[in-house]
C-alpha positions in Angstrom: -4.8 -7.5 -0.4 -6.5 -6.6 2.7 -2.9 -5.5 4.0 -2.3 -3.3 1.3 -5.5 -1.8 1.7 -4.9 -0.6 5.0 -1.5 0.5 4.4 -2.7 2.7 1.7 -5.5 4.3 4.1 -3.1 4.6 6.7 -0.8 6.9 4.2 -4.0 8.6 3.1 -4.6 9.8 6.6 -1.2 10.8 7.2 -0.6 12.3 3.8 -3.9 13.3 2.1 -3.7 13.6 -1.4 -4.3 17.6 -2.7 -4.3 17.5 -6.6 -5.1 14.5 -8.4 -6.5 11.7 -5.7 -6.9 9.0 -8.3 -3.2 9.3 -9.5 -2.1 9.5 -6.0 -4.3 6.1 -5.2 -3.3 4.3 -7.9 0.4 5.1 -7.2 0.4 4.3 -3.6 -1.8 1.0 -3.8 0.7 -0.3 -6.5 3.4 0.9 -3.9 1.9 -0.7 -1.0 0.9 -3.6 -2.9 4.4 -4.5 -3.7 5.2 -3.7 -0.5 2.8 -6.4 0.8 3.9 -9.1 -1.4 7.1 -8.5 -0.2 5.7 -8.7 3.4 4.1 -12.2 2.3 6.9 -13.7 0.3 9.4 -12.8 3.5 6.8 -14.6 5.9 6.8 -17.6 3.7 10.4 -17.8 3.4 10.7 -17.9 7.2 8.3 -20.8 7.8 
């Protein structure tokens, strides 16, 4: 969860939303949450 927020913040700094901030945020958050989940699952699989 924290990792997803960090990734979203990182993307926010690099590509700030210009029009609809809320829609942008929810879109990126979902994307990053899914990504972070994948990271966690792959980490667990390696142990």
